[in-house]
DSSP file (Angstrom, degrees, kcal/mol; ACC not computed):
  #  RESIDUE AA STRUCTURE BP1 BP2  ACC     N-H-->O    O-->H-N    N-H-->O    O-->H-N    TCO  KAPPA ALPHA  PHI   PSI    X-CA   Y-CA   Z-CA
    1    1 A T              0   0    0      0, 0.0     3,-0.1     0, 0.0     0, 0.0   0.000 360.0 360.0 360.0 -44.5   31.3  -18.8  -32.1
    2    2 A W        -     0   0    0      1,-0.2     4,-0.4     2,-0.0     3,-0.1   0.557 360.0-112.6-100.0 -10.1   28.3  -18.7  -29.7
    3    3 A G     >  -     0   0    0      1,-0.1     4,-2.2     2,-0.1    -1,-0.2  -0.210  36.1 -68.1  98.5 167.9   25.4  -19.2  -32.2
    4    4 A H  H  > S+     0   0    0      1,-0.2     4,-2.6     2,-0.2     5,-0.2   0.877 125.8  55.0 -65.7 -41.4   22.5  -17.2  -33.5
    5    5 A A  H  > S+     0   0    0      1,-0.2     4,-1.8     2,-0.2    -1,-0.2   0.922 112.6  42.8 -62.1 -44.1   20.5  -16.9  -30.2
    6    6 A V  H  > S+     0   0    0     -4,-0.4     4,-2.7     2,-0.2    -1,-0.2   0.900 112.2  55.1 -67.8 -40.1   23.5  -15.5  -28.3
    7    7 A G  H  X S+     0   0    0     -4,-2.2     4,-2.7     1,-0.2    -2,-0.2   0.895 106.7  50.9 -58.5 -40.5   24.3  -13.2  -31.2
    8    8 A D  H  X S+     0   0    0     -4,-2.6     4,-2.5     2,-0.2    -1,-0.2   0.913 110.4  48.7 -63.7 -42.5   20.8  -11.8  -31.1
    9    9 A V  H  X S+     0   0    0     -4,-1.8     4,-2.5     2,-0.2    -2,-0.2   0.916 112.4  48.8 -63.1 -42.6   21.1  -11.1  -27.4
   10   10 A V  H  X S+     0   0    0     -4,-2.7     4,-2.9     2,-0.2     5,-0.2   0.936 111.7  48.6 -63.5 -46.3   24.5   -9.4  -27.9
   11   11 A L  H  X S+     0   0    0     -4,-2.7     4,-2.5     1,-0.2    -2,-0.2   0.911 113.3  47.4 -60.4 -42.6   23.1   -7.3  -30.8
   12   12 A C  H  X S+     0   0    0     -4,-2.5     4,-2.4     2,-0.2    -1,-0.2   0.901 112.7  49.4 -65.6 -40.1   20.1   -6.3  -28.6
   13   13 A T  H  X S+     0   0    0     -4,-2.5     4,-2.3     2,-0.2    -2,-0.2   0.934 113.1  46.0 -63.7 -46.4   22.3   -5.5  -25.7
   14   14 A V  H  X S+     0   0    0     -4,-2.9     4,-2.6     1,-0.2    -2,-0.2   0.903 111.5  52.5 -64.3 -40.6   24.7   -3.4  -27.8
   15   15 A A  H  X S+     0   0    0     -4,-2.5     4,-2.6    -5,-0.2    -1,-0.2   0.919 109.6  49.0 -61.2 -43.3   21.7   -1.6  -29.4
   16   16 A D  H  X S+     0   0    0     -4,-2.4     4,-1.5     1,-0.2    -1,-0.2   0.911 111.7  49.5 -61.8 -41.6   20.3   -0.7  -26.0
   17   17 A R  H  < S+     0   0    0     -4,-2.3     4,-0.4     2,-0.2    -2,-0.2   0.897 110.8  49.6 -64.9 -40.1   23.7    0.6  -24.9
   18   18 A I  H >X S+     0   0    0     -4,-2.6     3,-2.0     1,-0.2     4,-0.8   0.936 107.6  53.7 -64.0 -45.8   24.0    2.7  -28.0
   19   19 A R  H >< S+     0   0    0     -4,-2.6     3,-0.6     1,-0.3    -1,-0.2   0.830 104.5  57.1 -58.6 -30.7   20.5    4.1  -27.5
   20   20 A G  T 3< S+     0   0    0     -4,-1.5    -1,-0.3     1,-0.2    -2,-0.2   0.611 105.4  51.8 -73.9 -11.4   21.6    5.1  -24.0
   21   21 A C  T <4 S+     0   0    0     -3,-2.0    -1,-0.2    -4,-0.4     2,-0.2   0.551 100.4  71.6-100.5 -10.8   24.5    7.1  -25.5
   22   22 A V  S << S-     0   0    0     -4,-0.8     2,-0.1    -3,-0.6     3,-0.1  -0.584  80.8-104.5-108.4 169.1   22.6    9.3  -28.0
   23   23 A R    >   -     0   0    0     -2,-0.2     3,-2.1     1,-0.1     2,-0.2  -0.426  43.8 -86.0 -87.5 160.7   20.2   12.1  -27.6
   24   24 A H  T 3  S+     0   0    0      1,-0.3    -1,-0.1    -2,-0.1     3,-0.1  -0.492 120.5  32.2 -59.9 131.7   16.4   12.2  -28.0
   25   25 A G  T 3  S+     0   0    0      1,-0.5    -1,-0.3    -2,-0.2     2,-0.1   0.194  91.7 115.8  99.8 -16.7   15.8   12.6  -31.8
   26   26 A D    <   -     0   0    0     -3,-2.1    -1,-0.5    14,-0.1     2,-0.4  -0.435  60.9-130.9 -76.5 162.2   19.0   10.8  -32.9
   27   27 A T  E     -A   39   0A   0     12,-2.2    12,-2.8    -2,-0.1     2,-0.4  -0.963  19.8-172.7-122.8 133.1   18.4    7.6  -34.8
   28   28 A V  E     +A   38   0A   0     -2,-0.4     2,-0.3    10,-0.2    10,-0.2  -0.993  19.2 163.7-121.6 126.4   20.0    4.2  -34.3
   29   29 A G  E     -A   37   0A   0      8,-2.5     8,-3.2    -2,-0.4     2,-0.6  -0.989  37.9-120.4-144.1 152.6   19.4    1.5  -36.9
   30   30 A R  E     -A   36   0A   0     -2,-0.3     6,-0.3     6,-0.2     3,-0.1  -0.820  16.6-169.1 -92.5 124.0   20.8   -1.9  -37.9
   31   31 A M  E     -     0   0A   0      4,-2.7     2,-0.2    -2,-0.6     5,-0.2   0.773  61.7 -68.0 -81.5 -27.9   22.0   -1.9  -41.5
   32   32 A G  E >  S+A   35   0A   0      3,-1.3     3,-2.6     1,-0.1    -1,-0.3  -0.602  99.8   9.4 146.3 152.3   22.4   -5.7  -41.6
   33   33 A G  T 3  S-     0   0    0      1,-0.3    -1,-0.1    -2,-0.2     0, 0.0  -0.333 131.2 -28.0  56.0-124.6   24.6   -8.3  -40.0
   34   34 A D  T 3  S+     0   0    0     -2,-0.1     2,-0.5    -3,-0.1    -1,-0.3   0.131 109.0 113.4-109.6  20.0   26.6   -6.5  -37.3
   35   35 A E  E <   -A   32   0A   0     -3,-2.6    -4,-2.7     2,-0.0    -3,-1.3  -0.819  42.3-176.1 -97.7 128.2   26.6   -3.1  -39.0
   36   36 A L  E     -A   30   0A   0     -2,-0.5     2,-0.4    -6,-0.3    -6,-0.2  -0.871  12.9-150.0-119.2 153.0   24.8   -0.3  -37.2
   37   37 A L  E     -A   29   0A   0     -8,-3.2    -8,-2.5    -2,-0.3     2,-0.5  -0.988   6.5-166.0-125.1 132.3   24.2    3.3  -38.3
   38   38 A V  E     -A   28   0A   0     -2,-0.4     2,-0.5   -10,-0.2   -10,-0.2  -0.979   5.1-160.0-120.2 122.2   23.7    6.2  -35.9
   39   39 A L  E     -A   27   0A   0    -12,-2.8   -12,-2.2    -2,-0.5    -2,-0.0  -0.895   6.6-174.2-104.0 127.9   22.4    9.5  -37.3
   40   40 A L    >   -     0   0    0     -2,-0.5     3,-1.1   -14,-0.2   -14,-0.1  -0.719  11.2-163.9-123.0  77.6   23.1   12.5  -35.1
   41   41 A P  T 3   +     0   0    0      0, 0.0    -2,-0.0     0, 0.0   -15,-0.0  -0.286  67.6  27.3 -65.5 146.7   21.3   15.5  -36.6
   42   42 A G  T 3  S+     0   0    0      1,-0.3     2,-0.1     2,-0.0     0, 0.0   0.511  74.9 150.3  86.8   5.7   22.3   19.0  -35.6
   43   43 A L    <   -     0   0    0     -3,-1.1    -1,-0.3     1,-0.1     3,-0.1  -0.447  39.7-148.2 -68.3 146.8   25.9   18.4  -34.7
   44   44 A R  S    S-     0   0    0      1,-0.2     2,-0.3    -2,-0.1    -1,-0.1   0.570  70.6  -5.1 -93.0 -10.8   28.1   21.5  -35.3
   45   45 A G  S >> S-     0   0    0      1,-0.1     4,-1.0     0, 0.0     3,-0.8  -0.990  73.4 -93.4-172.5 169.4   31.2   19.6  -36.2
   46   46 A I  H 3> S+     0   0    0     -2,-0.3     4,-2.5     1,-0.2     5,-0.2   0.789 113.1  68.9 -65.0 -29.0   33.0   16.2  -36.5
   47   47 A D  H 3> S+     0   0    0      1,-0.2     4,-2.5     2,-0.2    -1,-0.2   0.876  97.8  52.3 -59.4 -36.7   34.4   16.5  -33.0
   48   48 A G  H <> S+     0   0    0     -3,-0.8     4,-2.2     2,-0.2    -1,-0.2   0.894 109.4  48.7 -65.2 -39.8   30.9   16.0  -31.6
   49   49 A A  H  X S+     0   0    0     -4,-1.0     4,-2.6     2,-0.2    -2,-0.2   0.906 112.3  48.2 -66.0 -41.5   30.4   12.9  -33.7
   50   50 A V  H  X S+     0   0    0     -4,-2.5     4,-2.7     2,-0.2    -2,-0.2   0.903 110.1  52.7 -65.9 -40.5   33.7   11.5  -32.6
   51   51 A E  H  X S+     0   0    0     -4,-2.5     4,-2.0     2,-0.2    -2,-0.2   0.931 113.1  42.9 -60.6 -46.6   32.9   12.3  -28.9
   52   52 A I  H  X S+     0   0    0     -4,-2.2     4,-2.6     2,-0.2    -2,-0.2   0.898 112.6  54.4 -67.1 -39.5   29.6   10.4  -29.1
   53   53 A G  H  X S+     0   0    0     -4,-2.6     4,-2.7     1,-0.2    -2,-0.2   0.904 108.7  48.3 -59.3 -42.2   31.3    7.6  -31.1
   54   54 A D  H  X S+     0   0    0     -4,-2.7     4,-2.6     2,-0.2     5,-0.2   0.894 110.3  51.5 -65.0 -40.1   33.9    7.2  -28.3
   55   55 A K  H  X S+     0   0    0     -4,-2.0     4,-2.2     2,-0.2    -2,-0.2   0.923 112.3  46.3 -61.4 -44.4   31.1    7.2  -25.7
   56   56 A I  H  X S+     0   0    0     -4,-2.6     4,-2.7     2,-0.2    -2,-0.2   0.923 112.2  50.9 -62.3 -45.9   29.3    4.4  -27.7
   57   57 A R  H  X S+     0   0    0     -4,-2.7     4,-1.4     1,-0.2    -2,-0.2   0.913 111.9  46.2 -60.8 -45.1   32.5    2.4  -28.1
   58   58 A R  H  < S+     0   0    0     -4,-2.6     4,-0.4     2,-0.2    -1,-0.2   0.911 114.1  47.9 -65.4 -42.4   33.3    2.5  -24.4
   59   59 A R  H >< S+     0   0    0     -4,-2.2     3,-1.2     1,-0.2    -2,-0.2   0.908 110.7  50.8 -66.4 -41.3   29.8    1.6  -23.4
   60   60 A A  H 3< S+     0   0    0     -4,-2.7    13,-0.4     1,-0.2    -1,-0.2   0.804 102.3  62.9 -65.5 -28.4   29.6   -1.3  -25.9
   61   61 A A  T 3< S+     0   0    0     -4,-1.4    -1,-0.2    -5,-0.2    -2,-0.2   0.590  75.5 110.7 -75.8 -10.1   33.0   -2.6  -24.6
   62   62 A E  S <  S-     0   0    0     -3,-1.2    11,-0.2    -4,-0.4     9,-0.1  -0.443  85.0 -92.9 -64.6 139.0   31.5   -3.2  -21.1
   63   63 A P        -     0   0    0      0, 0.0     9,-0.2     0, 0.0    -1,-0.1  -0.133  31.1-145.1 -55.9 146.0   31.3   -7.0  -20.5
   64   64 A I  E     -B   71   0B   0      7,-2.6     7,-2.8    -3,-0.1     2,-0.3  -0.931  11.3-150.6-113.2 104.7   28.0   -8.8  -21.3
   65   65 A P  E     +B   70   0B   0      0, 0.0     2,-0.3     0, 0.0     5,-0.2  -0.614  26.6 165.7 -76.7 132.6   27.3  -11.6  -18.8
   66   66 A L  E >   -B   69   0B   0      3,-2.9     3,-2.1    -2,-0.3    -2,-0.1  -0.910  59.6 -22.9-154.3 119.3   25.3  -14.4  -20.5
   67   67 A D  T 3  S-     0   0    0     -2,-0.3     3,-0.1     1,-0.3    -1,-0.0   0.860 126.4 -46.2  50.0  45.5   24.6  -17.9  -19.4
   68   68 A G  T 3  S+     0   0    0      1,-0.3    -1,-0.3     0, 0.0     2,-0.3   0.495 123.6  97.5  79.7   2.7   27.6  -18.2  -17.2
   69   69 A H  E <   -B   66   0B   0     -3,-2.1    -3,-2.9    -5,-0.0     2,-0.5  -0.745  66.8-134.6-115.3 165.2   29.9  -16.6  -19.8
   70   70 A V  E     -B   65   0B   0     -2,-0.3     2,-0.4    -5,-0.2    -3,-0.0  -0.989  18.7-159.7-122.8 123.7   31.2  -13.1  -20.3
   71   71 A I  E     -B   64   0B   0     -7,-2.8    -7,-2.6    -2,-0.5     2,-0.4  -0.858   1.9-156.0-106.3 135.6   31.1  -11.8  -23.8
   72   72 A H        -     0   0    0     -2,-0.4     2,-0.4    -9,-0.2   -11,-0.1  -0.922   8.5-167.3-113.2 135.8   33.3   -8.8  -24.9
   73   73 A V        -     0   0    0     -2,-0.4     2,-0.3   -13,-0.4    -2,-0.0  -0.952   4.2-170.1-123.0 138.5   32.4   -6.6  -27.8
   74   74 A T        -     0   0    0     -2,-0.4     2,-0.4     2,-0.0   -16,-0.1  -0.939  10.6-148.6-122.6 153.7   34.5   -4.0  -29.6
   75   75 A L        -     0   0    0     -2,-0.3     2,-0.6   -18,-0.1    34,-0.4  -0.966   8.8-155.8-123.8 137.6   33.3   -1.5  -32.2
   76   76 A S        -     0   0    0     -2,-0.4     2,-0.5    32,-0.2    34,-0.2  -0.966  27.3-166.1-105.8 116.9   35.1    0.0  -35.2
   77   77 A I  E     -c  110   0C   0     32,-2.8    34,-3.0    -2,-0.6     2,-0.5  -0.899  16.5-159.9-117.1 130.4   33.3    3.3  -35.8
   78   78 A G  E     -c  111   0C   0     -2,-0.5     2,-0.4    32,-0.2    34,-0.2  -0.935  14.8-165.0-105.4 124.6   33.5    5.5  -38.8
   79   79 A A  E     +c  112   0C   0     32,-3.2    34,-2.3    -2,-0.5     2,-0.3  -0.907  18.8 149.2-113.7 136.0   32.4    9.1  -38.2
   80   80 A T        -     0   0    0     -2,-0.4     2,-0.4    33,-0.2    15,-0.0  -0.968  35.6-122.6-153.5 165.2   31.6   11.7  -40.9
   81   81 A L        -     0   0    0     -2,-0.3     2,-0.2    32,-0.0   -35,-0.0  -0.882  30.6-109.2-112.8 147.5   29.3   14.7  -41.4
   82   82 A A        -     0   0    0     -2,-0.4     6,-0.1     1,-0.0     3,-0.0  -0.492  29.6-139.1 -71.2 141.6   26.7   15.2  -44.1
   83   83 A M    >   -     0   0    0     -2,-0.2     3,-2.3     4,-0.1     8,-0.1  -0.768  36.1 -84.5 -98.6 148.5   27.6   17.7  -46.8
   84   84 A P  T 3  S+     0   0    0      0, 0.0     3,-0.1     0, 0.0    -1,-0.1  -0.270 114.4   6.3 -54.2 130.6   24.9   20.1  -48.2
   85   85 A G  T 3  S+     0   0    0      1,-0.2     2,-0.2    -3,-0.0    -3,-0.0   0.472  94.6 145.4  77.8   2.6   22.9   18.4  -50.9
   86   86 A E    <   -     0   0    0     -3,-2.3    -1,-0.2     1,-0.1     2,-0.1  -0.463  48.6-119.9 -76.8 143.5   24.6   15.0  -50.4
   87   87 A S     >  -     0   0    0     -2,-0.2     4,-2.2     1,-0.1     5,-0.2  -0.419  19.5-117.9 -77.8 157.5   22.6   11.8  -50.9
   88   88 A A  H  > S+     0   0    0      1,-0.2     4,-2.7     2,-0.2     5,-0.2   0.871 115.0  54.5 -61.8 -37.4   22.1    9.4  -48.1
   89   89 A S  H  > S+     0   0    0      2,-0.2     4,-2.1     1,-0.2    -1,-0.2   0.874 108.2  48.2 -68.1 -36.2   23.9    6.7  -50.0
   90   90 A T  H  > S+     0   0    0      2,-0.2     4,-2.0     1,-0.2    -2,-0.2   0.918 113.2  48.0 -68.3 -43.2   27.0    8.9  -50.5
   91   91 A L  H  X S+     0   0    0     -4,-2.2     4,-2.2     1,-0.2    -2,-0.2   0.930 112.8  48.4 -60.9 -46.6   27.0    9.8  -46.8
   92   92 A T  H  X S+     0   0    0     -4,-2.7     4,-2.2     1,-0.2    -1,-0.2   0.889 109.5  52.9 -62.6 -40.3   26.7    6.2  -45.8
   93   93 A A  H  X S+     0   0    0     -4,-2.1     4,-2.0     2,-0.2    -1,-0.2   0.896 109.5  48.7 -62.9 -40.3   29.5    5.1  -48.2
   94   94 A R  H  X S+     0   0    0     -4,-2.0     4,-2.1     2,-0.2    -2,-0.2   0.902 110.6  50.3 -67.1 -40.4   31.8    7.7  -46.7
   95   95 A A  H  X S+     0   0    0     -4,-2.2     4,-2.2     1,-0.2    -1,-0.2   0.878 108.7  53.9 -62.9 -37.1   31.0    6.5  -43.2
   96   96 A D  H  X S+     0   0    0     -4,-2.2     4,-2.4     2,-0.2    -2,-0.2   0.902 106.3  51.4 -63.1 -42.6   31.7    3.0  -44.4
   97   97 A V  H  X S+     0   0    0     -4,-2.0     4,-1.9     1,-0.2    -2,-0.2   0.924 110.5  49.1 -60.0 -44.5   35.1    4.0  -45.6
   98   98 A A  H  X S+     0   0    0     -4,-2.1     4,-2.0     1,-0.2    -2,-0.2   0.894 109.4  52.5 -63.0 -39.7   35.8    5.6  -42.2
   99   99 A M  H  X S+     0   0    0     -4,-2.2     4,-2.0     1,-0.2    -2,-0.2   0.920 108.6  49.2 -62.6 -44.2   34.7    2.4  -40.5
  100  100 A Y  H  X S+     0   0    0     -4,-2.4     4,-2.3     1,-0.2    -1,-0.2   0.839 108.1  54.7 -66.6 -31.0   37.0    0.3  -42.5
  101  101 A E  H  X S+     0   0    0     -4,-1.9     4,-1.7     2,-0.2    -1,-0.2   0.899 106.4  52.1 -64.0 -40.5   39.9    2.7  -41.7
  102  102 A A  H  <>S+     0   0    0     -4,-2.0     5,-2.1     2,-0.2    -2,-0.2   0.893 109.5  49.3 -62.3 -39.7   39.1    2.1  -38.0
  103  103 A K  H ><5S+     0   0    0     -4,-2.0     3,-1.5     1,-0.2    -2,-0.2   0.924 111.3  48.6 -64.8 -44.0   39.3   -1.6  -38.6
  104  104 A R  H 3<5S+     0   0    0     -4,-2.3    -1,-0.2     1,-0.3    -2,-0.2   0.789 103.8  62.3 -66.4 -26.2   42.6   -1.3  -40.4
  105  105 A A  T 3<5S-     0   0    0     -4,-1.7    -1,-0.3    -5,-0.1    -2,-0.2   0.400 136.3 -79.0 -81.4   4.1   43.9    0.9  -37.5
  106  106 A G  T < 5 -     0   0    0     -3,-1.5    -3,-0.2    -5,-0.1    -2,-0.2   0.463  67.2-102.0 115.5   2.9   43.5   -2.0  -35.1
  107  107 A R  S   <S+     0   0    0     -5,-2.1   -31,-0.1    -6,-0.2     3,-0.1   0.132  94.6  73.4  70.5 171.3   39.8   -2.0  -34.4
  108  108 A N  S    S+     0   0    0      1,-0.2     2,-0.3   -51,-0.0   -32,-0.2   0.900  84.0 100.3  52.7  48.2   37.9   -0.7  -31.3
  109  109 A T  S    S-     0   0    0    -34,-0.4   -32,-2.8   -10,-0.1     2,-0.5  -0.926  71.4-116.3-148.6 170.9   38.4    2.9  -32.3
  110  110 A V  E     -c   77   0C   0     -2,-0.3     2,-0.4   -34,-0.2   -32,-0.2  -0.973  26.9-169.2-115.0 127.3   36.7    5.8  -34.0
  111  111 A T  E     -c   78   0C   0    -34,-3.0   -32,-3.2    -2,-0.5     2,-0.3  -0.954   8.3-149.8-117.9 137.5   38.0    7.2  -37.3
  112  112 A R  E      c   79   0C   0     -2,-0.4   -32,-0.2   -34,-0.2   -34,-0.0  -0.801 360.0 360.0-107.0 146.3   36.8   10.4  -38.8
  113  113 A I              0   0    0    -34,-2.3   -33,-0.2    -2,-0.3    -1,-0.1   0.238 360.0 360.0-132.5 360.0   36.6   11.4  -42.5
C-alpha cells in the first residue's frame, strides 16, 4: 500500500521495538519478507515465550507516525519450545504452524504449540 521505502521504515521500526522487548543474548532475525524469528534461549517453559511474544505484539502495535500518516502494525506470533535433539528446521516449521494458527484465530495474537 505505502511502497517499499515506507515498508523498509516500518520493518526497521518493528525490529527496533522487538529488540527492546527481548533480553541480552536473545536473537532477532528477519527470515524474509515480513517474517521475523526470535530465539529465546534458556526459557523454562512455553509460558515465558508467550509472555515475551505478547510484549512484542503490544509494542509493535503502537502507532508508527511517518510522513504525516500513522501506520498500524499487527503481529501474528507462533510460540514453541525446542525439543532435545531437534533440528533448527523442524523447530522453525513448528513455529510456522503456530504462526499460521494465530493468523487463522483472527491475527494480532500469540499461539503456542
